[in-house]
C-alpha positions as CSV (number, residue, x, y, z in Angstrom):
1,M,107.0,175.3,77.4
2,C,109.4,178.1,76.4
3,G,110.6,178.5,72.8
4,I,114.2,178.8,71.5
5,I,115.6,179.9,68.2
6,G,119.2,180.5,67.2
7,I,120.5,181.6,63.8
8,I,124.0,182.0,62.2
9,A,123.3,183.7,58.9
10,K,124.9,185.9,56.2
11,D,122.8,189.0,56.8
12,T,120.9,190.5,59.7
13,V,119.2,187.8,61.8
14,A,116.7,189.8,63.8
15,P,113.8,189.3,61.3
16,G,114.5,185.6,61.1
17,L,114.6,185.3,64.9
18,I,111.1,186.9,65.1
19,E,109.8,184.6,62.4
20,G,111.1,181.6,64.2
21,L,109.6,182.7,67.5
22,R,106.2,183.2,65.9
23,R,106.3,179.5,64.9
24,L,106.8,178.8,68.7
25,E,103.9,180.9,69.9
26,Y,101.8,177.7,70.2
27,R,103.9,176.7,73.2
28,G,102.5,179.5,75.3
29,Y,104.6,182.4,76.6
30,D,104.5,185.7,78.6
31,S,107.6,187.6,77.3
32,A,110.1,187.5,74.5
33,G,113.5,188.7,73.5
34,I,116.4,188.4,71.2
35,A,120.2,188.9,71.4
36,T,122.6,189.5,68.5
37,L,126.3,190.4,68.1
38,V,126.9,193.9,66.8
39,D,130.6,194.6,66.2
40,G,131.4,191.6,68.4
41,R,129.3,192.9,71.3
42,I,126.0,191.5,72.6
43,E,122.9,193.6,72.0
44,R,119.6,192.6,73.5
45,R,116.0,193.6,72.9
46,R,113.3,192.2,75.2
47,A,109.6,192.9,75.9
48,E,106.9,191.7,78.3
49,G,103.8,190.2,76.7
50,K,103.3,189.1,73.1
51,L,105.8,189.1,70.2
52,D,104.1,192.1,68.7
53,N,105.5,194.1,71.6
54,L,109.0,192.9,70.8
55,A,108.5,193.6,67.1
56,R,107.5,197.2,67.9
57,R,110.5,197.6,70.1
58,L,112.7,196.5,67.2
59,D,111.0,198.9,64.9
60,H,112.1,201.8,67.2
61,Q,115.4,200.2,68.3
62,P,116.6,198.0,65.4
63,V,119.4,195.7,66.0
64,Q,121.9,194.4,63.4
65,G,124.1,191.3,63.5
66,A,124.4,188.1,61.5
67,I,124.3,185.8,64.5
68,G,121.7,185.7,67.3
69,I,119.4,183.9,69.6
70,G,115.7,184.4,70.5
71,H,113.3,183.2,73.2
72,T,109.6,183.1,74.2
73,R,109.4,182.7,78.0
74,W,106.7,181.0,80.1
75,A,107.4,182.1,83.7
76,T,108.5,179.4,86.2
77,H,110.9,181.4,88.4
78,G,110.2,185.1,88.7
79,K,107.3,187.3,87.4
80,P,106.7,187.6,83.7
81,T,108.5,191.0,83.3
82,E,110.9,192.4,80.8
83,R,113.7,192.2,83.4
84,N,113.1,188.4,83.7
85,A,112.7,187.9,80.0
86,H,115.3,186.0,78.0
87,P,118.0,186.2,76.7
88,H,119.9,186.6,79.9
89,A,123.4,188.0,79.7
90,S,126.7,188.5,81.5
91,D,129.5,190.7,80.1
92,R,130.8,187.6,78.2
93,L,127.7,185.9,76.8
94,A,123.9,185.6,76.4
95,V,121.8,182.5,76.9
96,V,118.3,181.3,76.3
97,H,116.9,178.5,78.4
98,N,113.9,176.2,78.3
99,G,113.3,174.2,81.5
100,I,114.2,174.3,85.1
101,I,117.6,174.2,86.8
102,E,116.8,172.4,90.0
103,N,119.9,173.3,91.9
104,F,119.9,176.9,90.9
105,K,119.7,178.2,94.5
106,S,123.0,176.6,95.6
107,L,124.7,177.6,92.4
108,R,123.4,181.1,92.6
109,E,124.7,181.5,96.2
110,E,128.1,180.1,95.2
111,L,128.4,182.4,92.2
112,A,127.2,185.4,94.2
113,A,129.9,184.7,96.8
114,K,132.4,184.9,94.0
115,G,131.2,188.4,93.0
116,H,128.7,187.7,90.2
117,R,125.8,190.1,90.3
118,F,122.4,188.7,89.3
119,A,119.8,191.0,87.8
120,T,116.7,188.8,87.6
121,E,114.6,186.4,89.7
122,T,115.1,183.5,87.4
123,D,116.9,180.2,87.6
124,S,118.0,180.7,84.0
125,E,120.5,183.5,84.9
126,V,122.5,180.9,86.7
127,A,123.2,179.2,83.3
128,A,124.8,182.4,82.1
129,F,127.0,183.1,85.1
130,L,128.0,179.5,85.6
131,V,129.6,179.5,82.1
132,T,131.0,183.0,82.7
133,D,132.7,181.8,85.8
134,E,134.3,179.0,84.0
135,M,135.5,181.4,81.3
136,E,137.0,183.7,83.9
137,A,138.9,180.7,85.2
138,G,140.5,180.5,81.8
139,K,138.4,178.0,79.8
140,P,137.4,178.9,76.2
141,P,133.6,179.1,75.5
142,V,133.1,175.5,74.4
143,E,135.0,174.0,77.3
144,A,133.3,176.4,79.7
145,V,129.8,175.2,78.6
146,H,130.8,171.6,79.0
147,A,132.1,172.2,82.5
148,A,128.9,174.1,83.5
149,L,126.6,171.4,82.1
150,K,128.2,168.9,84.5
151,R,127.1,171.1,87.4
152,M,123.5,171.9,86.5
153,R,120.7,169.5,87.5
154,G,117.3,169.5,86.0
155,A,115.5,169.3,82.7
156,F,116.6,172.0,80.2
157,A,117.6,173.1,76.7
158,L,120.2,175.9,76.4
159,V,121.7,178.0,73.6
160,Y,124.7,180.2,74.2
161,L,125.9,183.3,72.2
162,F,129.3,184.6,73.1
163,D,130.9,188.1,73.0
164,G,133.4,188.3,70.1
165,E,132.4,184.9,68.6
166,E,130.7,185.7,65.3
167,D,130.6,182.1,64.2
168,L,129.6,180.1,67.3
169,L,126.5,179.0,69.0
170,V,126.5,176.2,71.7
171,G,123.4,174.3,72.4
172,A,122.6,171.6,75.0
173,R,119.7,169.3,75.7
174,R,118.7,167.5,78.9
175,G,115.1,166.6,79.2
176,A,113.8,169.3,76.8
177,P,113.9,169.2,73.0
178,L,116.4,171.0,70.8
179,A,117.0,170.6,67.1
180,V,119.7,171.7,64.6
181,G,118.8,173.0,61.1
182,Y,121.1,173.0,58.1
183,G,120.8,175.6,55.4
184,E,121.1,174.7,51.8
185,G,120.7,176.3,48.4
186,E,120.8,180.1,48.8
187,A,121.0,179.6,52.5
188,A,124.0,177.2,52.3
189,G,126.4,178.0,55.1
190,E,123.6,179.2,57.4
191,M,122.8,177.2,60.5
192,Y,119.9,177.1,63.0
193,L,118.9,175.9,66.4
194,G,115.3,175.6,67.6
195,S,113.0,174.0,70.1
196,D,111.5,171.9,67.3
197,A,111.4,171.6,63.5
198,L,108.4,173.9,63.2
199,A,110.5,176.8,64.5
200,L,113.1,176.0,61.8
201,A,110.6,175.4,59.0
202,P,110.9,179.0,57.5
203,F,114.6,178.3,56.9
204,T,115.2,174.6,56.3
205,D,113.7,171.2,56.3
206,R,117.1,169.5,57.0
207,V,117.0,168.8,60.7
208,A,119.0,166.8,63.3
209,Y,117.8,166.3,66.9
210,L,119.9,166.3,70.0
211,E,119.5,163.1,72.0
212,E,119.2,163.2,75.7
213,G,122.4,164.7,77.3
214,D,123.8,165.9,74.0
215,W,125.4,169.3,73.5
216,V,126.4,170.8,70.2
217,T,128.7,173.4,68.7
218,V,127.2,175.1,65.7
219,T,129.2,177.2,63.2
220,R,128.7,178.1,59.5
221,E,130.6,175.0,58.6
222,G,128.1,172.7,60.4
223,A,127.4,171.1,63.7
224,K,129.5,169.0,66.0
225,F,127.5,166.8,68.4
226,R,128.9,165.5,71.7
227,D,127.3,163.3,74.3
228,M,127.2,164.2,78.0
229,S,130.8,163.0,78.6
230,G,132.1,165.2,75.8
231,Q,132.7,162.4,73.3
232,P,131.9,163.2,69.6
233,V,128.7,161.5,68.4
234,K,126.8,161.5,65.1
235,R,123.2,162.5,64.8
236,R,121.3,161.7,61.6
237,V,120.0,164.6,59.5
238,I,116.5,164.0,58.3
239,R,114.0,165.8,56.1
240,S,111.3,167.3,58.3
241,P,107.8,167.8,56.9
242,A,107.3,170.9,59.1
243,G,108.1,173.2,56.2
244,G,104.9,172.3,54.5
245,L,102.9,172.7,57.6
246,L,103.1,176.5,58.1
247,A,100.4,177.3,60.6
248,E,97.8,179.7,59.1
249,K,94.4,180.6,60.5
250,G,92.8,180.7,57.0
251,N,89.3,182.1,57.3
252,Y,89.1,181.4,61.1
253,R,89.3,183.9,63.8
254,H,91.5,181.7,65.9
255,F,93.7,178.7,65.4
256,M,91.6,176.8,67.9
257,A,88.5,177.2,65.7
258,K,90.4,176.1,62.6
259,E,91.7,173.0,64.5
260,I,88.3,172.1,65.8
261,H,87.1,172.1,62.2
262,E,90.1,170.1,61.0
263,Q,89.0,167.1,63.1
264,P,87.0,165.2,60.6
265,E,90.1,165.1,58.3
266,V,92.7,164.4,60.9
267,V,90.7,161.8,62.7
268,G,90.1,160.1,59.4
269,H,93.9,160.1,58.7
270,T,94.5,158.6,62.1
271,I,91.9,155.9,61.7
272,A,93.3,155.1,58.3
273,H,96.7,154.5,59.8
274,Y,95.3,151.6,61.9
275,V,92.4,150.4,59.7
276,D,92.1,148.7,56.3
277,M,89.2,150.8,55.2
278,A,88.4,148.6,52.2
279,A,88.3,145.4,54.2
280,Q,86.8,147.1,57.3
281,R,89.4,145.3,59.4
282,L,92.2,146.4,61.6
283,K,95.7,146.3,60.2
284,P,98.1,144.2,62.3
285,Y,99.7,146.1,65.1
286,P,103.2,145.2,66.3
287,W,102.6,145.0,70.0
288,P,105.9,145.1,72.1
289,V,104.5,142.5,74.5
290,E,102.8,139.1,74.3
291,A,99.2,140.3,74.5
292,G,97.8,137.1,75.7
293,A,100.1,137.1,78.7
294,L,99.1,140.6,79.9
295,T,97.3,140.8,83.3
296,R,96.7,144.5,83.2
297,V,97.5,147.7,81.3
298,S,98.7,151.0,82.8
299,I,98.0,154.3,81.1
300,V,99.9,157.5,82.1
301,A,99.3,161.0,80.8
302,C,98.7,164.7,81.7
303,G,95.9,167.1,81.1
304,T,93.7,166.4,78.2
305,A,95.8,163.4,77.3
306,Y,94.8,162.0,80.7
307,M,91.1,162.4,79.7
308,A,91.9,160.4,76.5
309,G,93.5,157.7,78.7
310,L,90.4,157.6,81.0
311,I,88.2,157.0,77.9
312,G,90.7,154.5,76.6
313,K,90.3,152.6,79.9
314,Y,86.6,152.0,79.2
315,W,87.4,150.7,75.7
316,I,90.2,148.4,76.7
317,E,88.4,146.9,79.6
318,R,85.2,146.4,77.6
319,L,86.8,145.1,74.5
320,A,90.0,143.4,75.5
321,R,88.8,142.3,78.9
322,L,91.9,143.6,80.7
323,P,91.9,145.7,83.9
324,V,93.4,149.2,83.2
325,E,94.9,151.7,85.6
326,V,95.1,155.3,84.6
327,D,97.4,157.7,86.3
328,V,98.2,161.4,86.1
329,A,101.9,161.3,85.2
330,S,102.9,163.8,87.9
331,E,101.6,161.5,90.5
332,Y,102.6,158.2,88.9
333,R,106.3,159.1,88.7
334,Y,106.6,159.8,92.5
335,R,104.3,157.2,94.1
336,E,106.5,154.4,92.8
337,P,103.8,152.0,91.8
338,P,104.5,148.3,91.4
339,V,105.0,147.5,87.7
340,D,104.4,144.2,86.0
341,K,107.7,143.0,84.4
342,G,106.9,142.4,80.8
343,G,103.6,144.3,81.2
344,L,102.4,147.2,79.2
345,T,102.5,151.0,80.0
346,I,100.8,153.3,77.5
347,L,102.0,156.9,77.6
348,I,99.8,159.6,75.9
349,S,101.2,163.0,75.0
350,Q,100.5,165.5,72.2
351,S,104.0,166.9,72.1
352,G,105.9,163.8,73.1
353,E,108.0,166.0,75.3
354,T,105.7,166.3,78.4
355,A,108.2,166.2,81.3
356,D,106.2,164.2,83.8
357,T,105.0,161.7,81.2
358,L,108.6,161.3,79.9
359,A,109.8,160.7,83.5
360,S,107.0,158.2,84.1
361,M,107.9,156.3,81.0
362,R,111.5,156.0,82.1
363,Y,110.3,154.7,85.5
364,A,108.0,152.1,84.0
365,S,110.8,151.0,81.6
366,E,113.3,150.7,84.4
367,Q,110.9,148.5,86.3
368,G,110.6,146.1,83.4
369,S,107.4,147.3,81.7
370,K,107.2,147.6,78.0
371,T,106.2,151.1,76.9
372,L,103.9,152.2,74.1
373,A,103.7,155.9,73.1
374,V,100.6,157.5,71.7
375,V,102.0,160.7,70.4
376,N,101.4,163.4,67.8
377,V,105.1,164.2,67.1
378,P,106.9,161.1,65.8
379,T,110.4,162.6,66.3
380,S,109.7,163.5,69.9
381,S,111.6,162.1,72.9
382,I,108.7,159.9,74.1
383,A,108.2,158.5,70.6
384,R,111.9,157.7,70.2
385,L,112.4,156.2,73.6
386,A,109.3,154.0,73.8
387,D,109.4,150.3,72.9
388,A,106.6,151.0,70.4
389,S,104.8,154.0,69.0
390,A,101.1,154.6,68.1
391,P,101.0,157.9,66.1
392,T,98.2,160.4,66.1
393,L,98.1,162.2,62.8
394,A,96.6,165.5,64.0
395,G,99.4,167.7,62.5
396,P,100.7,170.7,64.3
397,E,98.3,172.0,66.9
398,I,98.8,175.7,67.6
399,G,95.9,176.5,70.0
400,V,97.1,175.8,73.6
401,A,93.9,174.0,74.5
402,S,94.0,170.7,72.8
403,T,91.2,169.8,70.3
404,K,92.2,167.8,67.3
405,A,95.1,166.2,69.1
406,F,92.6,164.9,71.7
407,T,90.2,163.4,69.2
408,C,93.1,161.8,67.3
409,Q,94.3,160.3,70.6
410,L,90.8,158.9,71.1
411,A,90.8,157.4,67.6
412,A,94.2,155.8,68.2
413,M,93.1,154.5,71.6
414,A,90.0,153.0,70.0
415,C,92.1,151.2,67.4
416,L,94.6,150.0,70.1
417,A,91.7,148.7,72.2
418,M,90.3,146.7,69.3
419,S,93.7,145.5,68.3
420,L,94.5,144.3,71.8
421,A,91.2,142.5,72.0
422,R,91.9,140.8,68.7
423,A,95.4,139.8,69.8
424,R,93.9,138.3,73.0
425,G,91.3,136.4,71.0
426,V,88.3,138.0,72.7
427,L,87.0,139.9,69.7
428,S,85.2,138.0,67.0
429,E,85.7,138.9,63.3
430,A,82.1,139.8,63.1
431,R,82.2,142.1,66.1
432,E,85.5,143.6,64.9
433,S,84.0,144.4,61.5
434,E,81.0,146.0,63.2
435,L,83.1,148.2,65.5
436,V,85.5,149.2,62.7
437,G,82.5,150.3,60.7
438,E,81.3,152.5,63.6
439,L,84.8,153.9,63.9
440,I,85.1,154.6,60.2
441,A,81.8,156.6,60.5
442,T,83.2,159.0,63.1
443,P,84.9,161.5,60.7
444,G,81.6,162.0,58.9
445,L,79.7,162.2,62.1
446,L,82.2,164.8,63.4
447,A,81.5,166.9,60.2
448,E,77.8,166.7,61.0
449,A,78.3,167.7,64.6
450,L,80.3,170.7,63.5
451,K,77.2,172.0,61.7
452,L,75.7,172.6,65.1
453,E,78.1,175.5,65.7
454,P,75.4,178.3,65.4
455,A,73.3,176.6,68.1
456,L,76.3,176.1,70.3
457,E,77.2,179.8,70.0
458,Q,73.7,180.7,71.2
459,I,74.2,178.4,74.2
460,A,77.6,180.0,74.9
461,H,76.0,183.4,75.3
462,K,74.1,181.9,78.3
463,L,77.2,180.2,79.7
464,A,79.2,183.4,79.5
465,R,77.0,184.9,82.3
466,A,77.5,181.9,84.6
467,R,79.9,181.8,87.6
468,D,80.0,178.0,87.9
469,V,79.1,175.2,85.5
470,L,78.6,171.5,86.2
471,Y,79.2,168.8,83.5
472,L,77.7,165.3,84.0
473,G,78.2,162.0,82.1
474,R,78.2,158.3,82.7
475,G,80.5,155.6,81.2
476,P,82.9,157.0,78.7
477,A,80.9,160.3,78.8
478,F,82.1,160.8,82.3
479,P,85.8,161.5,81.2
480,L,84.3,163.7,78.5
481,A,82.5,165.7,81.1
482,L,85.8,166.1,82.9
483,E,87.3,167.3,79.6
484,G,84.4,169.7,79.0
485,A,84.9,171.3,82.4
486,L,88.6,171.5,81.8
487,K,88.1,173.2,78.4
488,L,85.7,175.8,79.9
489,K,88.1,176.6,82.7
490,E,91.1,176.8,80.4
491,L,89.5,179.2,77.9
492,S,86.8,181.2,79.7
493,Y,88.2,181.1,83.3
494,I,84.7,180.2,84.5
495,H,84.8,177.7,87.3
496,A,83.6,174.3,86.1
497,E,83.6,170.7,87.3
498,G,82.9,167.4,85.7
499,Y,81.2,164.6,87.6
500,A,80.0,161.1,87.1
501,A,76.3,161.6,86.9
502,G,75.7,158.7,89.4
503,E,77.7,160.6,92.0
504,L,75.3,163.6,91.9
505,K,73.7,162.6,95.2
506,H,77.1,162.2,96.9
507,G,77.8,165.9,97.0
508,P,77.5,168.0,93.8
509,I,73.7,168.1,94.1
510,A,74.1,170.6,96.9
511,L,75.4,173.1,94.3
512,I,72.4,173.0,92.1
513,D,70.0,176.0,92.0
514,E,68.3,178.2,89.4
515,A,71.6,179.9,88.5
516,M,73.6,176.7,87.9
517,P,74.0,175.5,84.2
518,V,74.3,171.7,84.2
519,I,75.6,170.3,80.9
520,V,74.7,166.7,80.5
521,I,76.5,164.5,77.9
522,A,74.2,161.6,77.1
523,P,74.8,159.5,74.0
524,R,72.4,156.6,73.6
525,D,74.3,153.8,75.4
526,A,73.6,151.2,78.1
527,V,73.4,153.8,80.8
528,F,71.3,156.4,79.0
529,E,68.2,155.8,81.2
530,K,70.3,156.1,84.3
531,T,71.5,159.5,83.0
532,V,67.9,160.5,82.5
533,S,67.2,159.8,86.1
534,N,70.1,162.1,87.1
535,M,68.7,164.8,84.9
536,Q,65.4,164.5,86.7
537,E,67.2,165.1,90.0
538,V,68.7,168.2,88.6
539,A,65.4,169.4,87.2
540,A,63.6,168.9,90.5
541,R,66.0,171.4,92.0
542,G,65.6,174.1,89.3
543,G,69.0,173.4,87.6
544,R,69.4,174.8,84.1
545,I,69.9,171.6,82.0
546,I,71.8,171.8,78.7
547,L,71.5,168.4,77.1
548,I,73.9,167.1,74.5
549,G,72.3,163.9,73.1
550,E,71.0,162.1,70.1
551,P,67.9,163.2,68.2
552,H,65.2,161.8,70.5
553,A,67.1,162.3,73.8
554,A,65.1,165.4,74.8
555,E,61.8,163.7,74.2
556,E,62.8,160.6,76.1
557,A,64.3,162.6,79.0
558,A,60.9,164.2,79.6
559,V,62.4,167.0,81.7
560,A,62.5,170.8,81.3
561,L,65.6,171.7,79.3
562,E,67.1,175.1,78.9
563,S,68.8,174.0,75.7
564,F,69.0,170.8,73.7
565,L,71.7,170.0,71.2
566,A,70.6,167.2,68.9
567,M,73.6,165.2,67.9
568,P,73.7,162.9,64.8
569,D,72.4,159.4,65.3
570,M,75.3,157.0,65.9
571,G,76.4,153.9,67.6
572,A,77.5,154.2,71.2
573,A,80.9,152.5,71.0
574,F,83.0,155.5,69.9
575,A,80.5,158.3,70.6
576,P,83.1,160.3,72.7
577,I,85.1,161.0,69.6
578,V,82.1,162.8,68.1
579,Y,80.7,164.3,71.3
580,A,84.1,166.0,71.9
581,A,83.4,168.5,69.1
582,P,80.4,170.3,70.7
583,V,82.1,170.2,74.1
584,Q,85.1,172.0,72.5
585,M,83.0,174.5,70.6
586,L,81.0,175.4,73.6
587,A,84.1,176.3,75.5
588,Y,85.6,178.1,72.5
589,H,82.6,180.3,71.9
590,T,82.0,181.1,75.5
591,A,85.6,182.4,75.7
592,V,85.3,184.4,72.5
593,I,82.0,186.0,73.7
594,M,83.8,186.9,77.0
595,G,86.7,188.5,75.1
596,K,89.3,185.9,76.1
597,D,92.2,184.8,74.0
598,A,91.1,181.4,72.9
599,D,94.5,180.4,71.3
600,Q,96.7,181.4,74.3
601,P,94.8,181.3,77.6
602,R,96.5,183.0,80.5
603,N,99.1,181.1,82.5
604,L,98.9,178.1,80.2
605,A,101.5,176.6,77.9
606,K,101.1,174.1,75.0
607,S,103.9,171.8,75.8
608,V,104.7,171.4,79.5
609,T,108.4,170.4,79.3
610,V,109.1,171.1,83.0
611,E,107.5,169.9,86.2
């Protein structure tokens, strides 16, 4: 969600704060700001909108200081205005906050009754005045933060900067990520705090992560970690690879375009993690459960990761012969479903910090289920807390709308489905080899599909004039239809819906007329002919059919098509991995044609670390 950076340096920190915040733009934000100490007093610069607005303000109103904090905000409480932008300040301190303080109303009322005057609509300002109140009662800064943390409820990360304290930052983590960076070489004696290692990558690759409930005091001499009770704890310093992963667009107009085109490579990396390419067999996977004893599998995720879970359901049920339930994490965590003790719950998350998914994992674990995390960030909370982890090797994904992370999730889920089937003894060696061969082919097929971009751009010109769009699919193509509709909504703000093609007569057919584009995703599989029948129903009502199918699909459909996108010939088993690419490109080009920001769609955030 929001992004945090803190720096204790030898020279002026403002340029470094801006650089760190630029690394966090992928999280999504609507305002930004920094605070530094100048002659021992807090100086703030904030701006509504993008970081360039803040950078221009700093050009006209530069700020000095060798210690400071910065923030990119995604509004939860209060409008996205400069007044509500972080850092928030009292006359004693400034604070940046990621997350939600659930009991802010009662705390705000209590503090206001004591005479504290609030200037914003945010819950975050409570975090400033609560510590200020403790300091006014006589506590020094570090003790005041500890006392305040005990009173705040919710999921958050915080970093405090104090008036007159030129060598102190205090950070805290509860349900939202926070990392400490250690300078070395020419930067020895410099220290950093950030939402993730990517934010710290311009400065250091030596990183330690706060665990749940930790808080930390950071000075030029290092970092002292404490747990929630205040007891000293040690946190391991690791070498993060993020320094070598500086996000650049290269020759692409947007990060999203670059990441779409990275899919053949990263999907190949992900498959190689699970597959012995030479033997065309799966590598052994260390399941955290006795696979043969499983009676069902639960999958929990949010957003695009949920779509990956829905596709994974088809694969696990077909291959491993196990019933699968798939839940949206925000529903799962509150409906208190019965959980099989010793069963398996699979959590899917790009960031590994998704608040609802993390809470769902904790619930499942508390109920006795074993948990398996399908994540793109191996150092994330979900990855660290799960009983087992299944990495997706997509690398940093900067575009808010997930692309390569999604296809890598699909690749991982395909491998897990086959591995589970093998562990249960329901997948023969011959069939395993056949399926692995199809899976190994997907990176090359993705590269072929990406060559269809010019044709997709032409189709996008037609979609850009539509008010509503319908996506249809059957079998695993149904969740892909849902994902296609989601992508178009996210990026272009055109209303779109995905439906199981067989449900057409149960309502959606009423929407179809000569103005309605209907995108049909129809790989050659066991239900292809059924999908053709549904297309005929659309054609009979004048619908504008855009068919995405294999080379002879249009000929076999024998209906009038507005557009046909001929996909490479391939097996049906893992077609959604390949068919995801045109679905993504169609949404991307429609948004670009309409003048939308494809990397940072309005109101959206990359990593949803609050409810």
